[in-house]
N, C-alpha and C positions, 0 to 999 in steps of 0.2 A: 308557399301556398299549398293549400290542399289540393287545388286543384290541378297542381304542375308540378312534374318532378324535374329539376333541373341538372343539367348533366354537366361535371366541370372534373377538373384534376383529380386525379384520384393519390390525393397528398400533394407534397410540396417535392416530390421526386419523380414525379410523372415523368418516364423517359419520352411521351408524346410532346410534354412540354419544351416548346425550342428553349426556355432556361435551361432547361436540363439536357440539351444535347451536348455529343463529344465536342471536345475541344477542338478537333481535326473536322468537324462539319463546321460550327460555327466559322472560322479560321476563314473557312472554303466560300462561304457566303459572302461574307465580308470584303473578299477578295474583288468576288464577283459585282459586290455593291462599288466597291472603289473603281472599277474598271469601267464599269458602264459609266457610272460619273465623270473618267475622266475622258472618255470617248464624247460621249456628249457634248462636254466642254470645249474639246478638241474640234468638234463640229464648228463651233460658232469660229475661232478662229483659223483655222486650215484655209476657211473659205479666201482670209485675206489674201495668199500668197497668188492666187489667181486674177488678181484684181487689174494690175495692167493688160492681163491679156484679155479678160473677159469686158473692159474696154474697147480694146480693138475688135474683138469677136461680134461684139452686138452694139458700136458704135455710140456708147454713152460716155459718159460725163464721170468722173472719180465719185462724186458725189451720188450720180444712180446706181452703181457700180458696190458700192459702200453698203446700198440698201439693201444688198444681199445681207450682210452682215448683223445691221440692226434688225432685219424682218425676224433671223432667226432667234434672236434674244429677246426679240417679244413675243415671238411665237411660244416659247419655253416661259414666259412670263405670266402669258393669260391661261394657258393649258391647264394648270393647277386649278383654274376652276372649275374647269368642265369635266376635266378626268379624276382628280386626287382622290375626290369625296368615292369614287368607286372602290379606293383600297382599304376603306374600312367597313367594307359587306364580304362577310367571310364567303359568302357563295362564289366570291369575284380570285378576294385576295391579293397582295402585292406582287406576286412572282406573274400573276395573269397578266396584268398591269406593265412590268416590266417587260416580259415578253411580247405582248403585245405592241408596247414605244418601241421598243429596239427593232420589230417587225419592220414595221412602219415608218422609221428615222431610216431603215438599210432601202428599202422600197424607192423611197423618194430622192434618193442618190442615182436610182440604177438610169436614167431618163439620160441624165449628161456624163454618164461614160460612154456612152454610145453616139450621139445626134446633139447638135446644139442646140437645137429646139428656139426657144424665143425667149429675148429678155421675160416679158411678163412670167412665161410659164417658171423660168428659174427662180424669179423672187415667188410665185406662189408656191415650188415646192421647197424654198429656204424657210418660209414661213410654218409651213406645216411639218415640215420636219421637227423644228422646235418645237410647236404645238404637241406633235405625238412624241417627242421625246420629254418632256416635260416632268414625267413621274421620276425617272432616274433622276432629275434632280430634285425633286421637292416630297419624297416619298422616304429616301435612303435612311432619316433618320428614326424613322417609326419602325425600319426592318432590323434598325441598331436594338432601340427600344424593346422589339419582339425577341433580343436574345440574350440582351443583358442588362442588367442592372447596376447599382451602387457607384463605385468610384471608377469603375473600371468605361462606364459608358461617356464622361464627358470625352475620355483621350480617344476613343472610336469615332465622338462626332468630328473632334479635332483631324484627326486622319482623313478623315471623310473630306471635310473642310478642304484640306491640303490639299485631297486630288481635285476639287475645284477649280482651287486656285492655280494650281501647278497646271492642271489640262491645256488653259486656253494660250501660256508661254511655249507651249510645244508643240502646238501644230504649225508655225512658222518652221521651226526649226528642224521638224521633220520631213516637211514636204516642199521646202523650196527650191533645193537645187534639181528636184524632181519638177517643178514647172517651169523653170528655166531652161532646162537641156532636153524636156521631153516632152510633154503638153498640158497645158490649163485644166485639162481632163484632172489629172492625178490626184485633188485634193477628194475627188470625187471616187475615184477609184478607192483610194484608201479608206472614208467612211464609209464607203458599202461591204468591202472587206471588214474593218475592226466592228460593225456595227453587227455584221451577220454571223460572226464569229459570237459576238454577245448573245444575241437572240439564239442562236444554239444550246451554247453552254446553261444559259438562264431556261430555256425551255427543257431539257432532256438531263441536266445535273444539276440543279439549284436546287434544293428545297423551299416549299412554303414558311416563312417565316411567322405570318399570323396564327397566334393562337386561336382564336374565333374560328376560324377554318380547319383545325384541328376536331376542336368539339362539335362544332356542327357537323362535321363527318360522322365522329361518333355519336350524337345525337340521333341523326338520319339511321345509322344501322343497328341502333337499339330501338327503336319506332319500328322497320324492317322485321326484326327479331322476335320482338315483342306482340306489335301489331297494336301496340299501344300509343296513342298521337299526345299523351301528354308530357312525354320525356321531351324534353327544350333544353336548348341553351339558354344562358340570362342573357345573351344578347337577344337571342326570338323574343323570350317575355318581355324584355324590354322596351319592344320595337311592337307590339301588338297593338295596333291600334295607329301606330306611326304614320302621319299622312304626307304627304307629296308636299303640302304647303312649309310643313316642320322640316321636311328636307330644302327645300330651297331659303329657308328660312335660316337655315345654317350654313349653306352652299356660298350665299350671297348676300345675305344682310348683314350678317355678324361678322366677316370678314372688311364691309364697307363700315359700320360702325367702328372697328377697329382701327381703321386708317384714322377716326378721326379721335383717336385718342391722344391727348398732349402728348405724351410720350412718346408713342408710335407716329407720331407724325414727324417726329425730331429722327428718330433710330429709321425711318422710311427712306426719308432726307438723304440722309446721311451717306446710308449703304448705297441708296441708289446713283448718288454724285460721285464714292469712292469707285461704285462699280462701273459707272460710266466712263471715272478717268483710265481705269483700268483697258478698256476696249478705244479713248482715244491712244494710246500708244500704236496700235494697228495701223492710225494714220500718220503720227509722228514721226514714227520710225524711218520709213520710205524718205522723208524730205530731210530729215537729217544726216541719213547713211547713205542715202540715192543722193539726194540733193547737195551734199553742203562735202560730204567727204567720197563720192561717186564708187561709192561698191556696188557691185553686180548683184542682183536678185536675190542668189544663193546666200552670200556674206552678212546680206541685210536680214537674212530669216535666220541665220548662225547668233546675230546679235541680241536675239531675244532670250537666251539663255542668261543673259544678263538678270532680268523677268524673274526666270525660271530658281535663278540659284538666290535672288532678294526671296524667293518665295518660300524655300526652303529656308533658309535663318532664319526669317518670322516666323514659321511656323516652329522651328526648335526654340527659339525664345520664348514663342506665347505656351511652351511645353511648360518651359521653366517657372513661367508666371503661372501658370493654372497650378503646378505642384504646390511651390514652394509658398507661393502669396496669395491665390484666390481659393483654392479650397481649404486652405487652415483658419481663413477668414470670413468666410463668405454665411455660414451659420449665425455668427455672434455680430459682423458688422451689416448682415442685410446683404442683397442684391446690387447694393451701390457699389461693393466691392470691384464691381464690373467696370462700371465709371472710372474709377479710380486706376485701375491698372488700364485701362485704355487711352486716357490724356497725355502723357508724354508721348509714349510709344509713339502713337499716332500722329505726331511732329512730325516723320519719317517721310510724308504724302509729302508736305512742302518743300521738306529739306533735299527729298530727293528731286521735287519739279525744279527749283531755283537751280540747283546744281547741271541737272539736264537741258533747262531752256540755256541760262547764261555762259555755258561753255560750249555749246555748240557752234563751234566756226572754226572756220577751215584755219585760220593760224595757231587752235588749241590741237593736241591729241584728240582722236577718237575715244582713246579710255573713259576721259574725262566724263561726256555728256553717259556715257555706258555705266561709269562710279554712279553717278545719279539716278538712271533707270535702276540699278541694284537695291538703290537703297528704299526704293518708292514700295516696293512690294511688304515692306517689312510693319509699316503702319498699315495698309490693309490690312494684314491679318490682325493686329490690334484693333482696327475698328469692328472687322466680323466676328469676330470672335466673343469678344467680349458681349457686344450687343445680343447677339444669337443668344449666349447664354442668358444676358440679362431678361430677356422676355420672355424666354423658355419657364424660368422662375417664377417672374411676376405674373403671367397670363395662362399657367399650365391648365387653370380648369378652359379657358378656351385655345388650349395653342393652335390647332387645327385652323382655326379663324386668323389669328394674329400672324400665321408663318406663310397663310396667302394673302395676308391683306401686304405681307413684308414683298414677297415674293414679286406680286403684282407690280408694286409700285417701285421697287428696284429696276425690274428688269423695265418697265419701261420708259425711265428714267434714263437708264443708261443705254437703251435704243435711240434714243435721238443723240447721243452724243458723236459718234460718228459723223454723223450727217453733220453737224455744225463746225466738227475740228477741224477741216480743213478752210472753213474761212479764217477761224481764227485764228488760224498761224500764219494766213497768208494775209492777213490784213493788219495782223498786231505784231507777226515775226516770232518766230521760237521762242526767245526770249521773256518779252512782254505777255505775250498768251499763256506762258509755262506761268509767270509772275501772277496773272488775274488768278489762275486756275488753284495757284499755290496761297493767293489769297481766301478764296473762298472755302478752301481746307481748313485754316487757321480761325476764320470764324465759325465754323462748326465744331471745329476741337472747343472753342471758348465754350461753346454753347453744351455740349458734354462736361466740361469741368462746373457748369452751374448746375445742372443735373446730379454732380453728386450732394449735392445739398440739400436741393427740392424736393428730386421724384421721390422720396418718401411720402411728401405730402401729395404726390399728383397721383402715384399709385393707391395709396388709401384713401382718395377721392374716388376715385374709379369702379365703377360697377363690374369690369370685366376683370381686374387685376385678382 
């Protein structure tokens, strides 16, 4: 453009480009992203440890007490619609959003570390804690893309997803004994400290990863030094004449359109169902280990280690699958290889549910349902990772829209599960309730097997793929 001078990187080795940062800096930033992701996901589950005491303090039913878990999940599901678009604005960048989200997440815990407040106030704070924490969960992948490329990127995303899955399983393990022996406020103490540490480290020690942020600062410096306003970044040039209407279209209309893509309907429903099942354990564990085996609250929390072990096992198996099965085939066989990798391991979900449901009896040792609980997360990893890998490849040109769509639908569906879980297990029993959920899981897996054959036709017919 004769009227503009585009400010860009000074060659491929420009040290200001986050892709060229020293390895140690990249590793530190990656650890911070893992940390905040795990801290926020722990925030969803750690609350569950105090549910019996919350029922007493506020004189509410178990369903109303569980609403605090559901509202947090709902909050970080709808939050990306309103907050995540700011992450792609170089005037703001990723880390400003991370720091702000961790600050608000921490502040919203503090009231319940000192006063009881009201039930409504707690539900308000739980929803907005999840809402403001959502950037930690929705734009983490963006930060990895800012720094890494090529073959290493999928493995970093796998590690990040591992933190997301492992986080909720750690909450009850960490805090249950403190709640039982000290105070129901301990989840809020814990989240205040972990969120506060994350905020301080992110604000003062973690560099911004968004390359456009650094280019914009470079362009501003050149304009100031030269007095010539024609120097600008490609982002600024492309944004000339960019209207609010266009931004609203990208933020709300595109994700809505993506939600009605045939493949996205399936992936959103399956991820939402799987995600919801994960939070249903926080209702079923007390029924089994408290009601049937008469374990105290502290030991009930320790039993969540089974989910953690299953998560680590699933993570390890998917790493091997990605390295030796998916990566060597995806370029030749197309993205459908992700569905091929998904179908058989996903059966770990119904197998785990059947074992858990039908062995949870007083005449069968507690280890039997615990084995079922440990098998289940293997299937979860093989639902999440292949689906995210698939939509990342197929909808790359509209990735932000499909990821927002997926996050909103997944979290909205999952938020409902803890609320009807109690009624399901009380009305049907642990065995039949688990069997019903296992049957739905098998049906979703069968649909996935059909997509191995037909998703190619669907994505070629799509206007967003």
